[in-house]
N, C-alpha and C positions, 0 to 999 in steps of 0.2 A: 540345374538338374538337366542331364542329357535326355534326349527324346526317349532313349531306350529305358530310362528309369521312371518315366511318367506313368502313373497308374491310369488305367482305363483306356490305354491306346489299343488299337485294333492289331492283334497279332495273328489273325486268321490265316490259314494256309489254303491255297486253291489246288484241288486235284487236277493234274494234267493228264495222267495216265494211270491205269490200274491193271494188275494181272493177278490171277489166282496162283498161289504157290502150292497149296495143298487144300483139298476138300475132303473131310472125313464125315463120320456120322454126327459128331457134335461140333467140331471146330472147322473153321474155314480161314486159312491163312492167306493174307493179301499183301501185296507189295505195290504201293502207290508212289508215283513221282509227283511231287508237289512244288508249288512256288511259295516261298516264304514271304513274309510281310516286307522284307528288305529287297525282294526281287530275285534273290538267288533260288536255285532249285536244289532239292534233296530228295531222299527216299524215306518213306515211312512204311515199316513192316508192322502189321498188327493182326490180331485174331478177331474175326467176327463170331460173336457168340449169341445164341438165341435169347439169352436172358434167363432169369430164374426167380422163383418166389421162395422166401424163407419165412418161417413161422416161429414166433414166440408163443408157444402153446402152454396154457396154464390150467392145471387140473383143479387148483384152488387159488387162494389169494397169495400163495408163496411157493407153490410147487410147479416146476417146469418139466416139460417133456423134452428130453434130450435123446440123441442117438449116438451109438458107438459103432463105428464101422471101419473096415480096412480100406486104405487108400493106396492103390498100387504105385503111383509115381514116387511116393516117399517111403514105401514099404513099411507101413506101420498103421496102427489103429488110431483113429481120431474121435474125439467127442465133439459133436456138432448139434446145432439146432436143425429140426426137420427142414428140408429144402428140396427143390427139384427144378429141372429145366422146364421152361415154358415151351409147349408144343406149338408148331405153326398155327396161327390164327386163334390160339387159346388166350382167354382173358387171364391176366396174372392171378386174380382172386380164385378163379377156377383151378389154376395150377396149385395154389396153396391148399385149397380144399382137397384136391385129389391126392397130393403128397402126404398130407396129414392123415388121411384115411388109409392110403396104401401102406405107408411106412410105419405108422404108429398105431393105427387102428382106432382113431378118434374122428368124430365129427364135432364141430363147434356150433353152438347156437349164436355166438356173438363174434363178429369179425370187425377189425378196424385196421385200415391201412395206416402205417406209421411214417414211412419214408421210402425213398429210392436211394440205393447205395450203388456206387461205381467202384468196384474193388480193385481194378487193374488198369487204371487210366493210361499208363505208359505203354501198354502193349495189347489192350483188348477193349472192345466196345461193350463188354458185359455190363448189365444192370441187374440189380437184385431188388425186387419189391419186398419190403418187410411188412409183415402183418402181425397183429396181436389176435390170438384166438382164445376165447374164454367160454365157459359153460360147456365143457367137453362131455361127450357121451361116447363110451367105448362101443365100437361096432365091429371090432375084429380087423386084423391086418390082412392085406392082400399084396404082399411084396411082388415086385416084378421078377421075371425069370432072371436068375443070376444075381439077385440082390440079397445081401445078407447083412443084417444089422441087429443090434440089441437096443431095446427101448429102456431108457433110464428115467426115473422120477427123482428129481433133485431140487432142493430148495435153492432159491436165488442166491442166498448167502454162500451155500456150499459151492455152487457153480462159479461164483466170483472168486472164491478161495482157490478153486482149481485153475482159474485164469491166472491169478497172482502166482501160484506155485508152478506154472508151466505145464499143467496137465491138459488144459485146453489152450491150444495155440492157433487153431484155425481162425483166420481173421474175421470172417463173416460171423462166426459164432461169438467171438469176443465182442464185436460191435453190437450184436443182438442182445447179449447178456448185459452190456452196459446200458442199452436202451431199457431193458426190462427193469433194471435196478432204479433208473431214473423215474420210470412210470410208477413203480410200486411206492416210491418215496413221495410221489405227487409233485415232483419237480418238473415233469414234462407232461 
């Protein structure tokens, strides 16, 4: 077996230089020069993202809270799980609580952190903290300025059918719904 094929070898890259290509309200595009593990140099372009929290919110033992909203980059509406960007210095659980209240009008009496997802490892450092929220209480929505979305109440089985049929294609929602199914089946 050649060294390149050996599992567990160190393939880390060392940053030699870094420059900002673009800095916007949400995204920061960076271009780094790095030294590869074989000694060669190359360039790595990536997006720095503040991270997000996503919520599997359940109104009862089988009903999920989903959102339908328009997403400009793809010029269409998507069905998603509630989620939002982590503000600077904000605890991810506080983000999840804020987003569930603002977007869907619910507070939860029970919260459980499930996992951390990395949705775009090839070009971004984004992480998404996934939470399960139960024992929901409706407190009314407080959408941000310029935010428009519909709140849907859907069974886990129906949401999974929407995934299978291509009505739900947004990757973090697909992942979250598969988690919800595993949790409800007692498999995880």
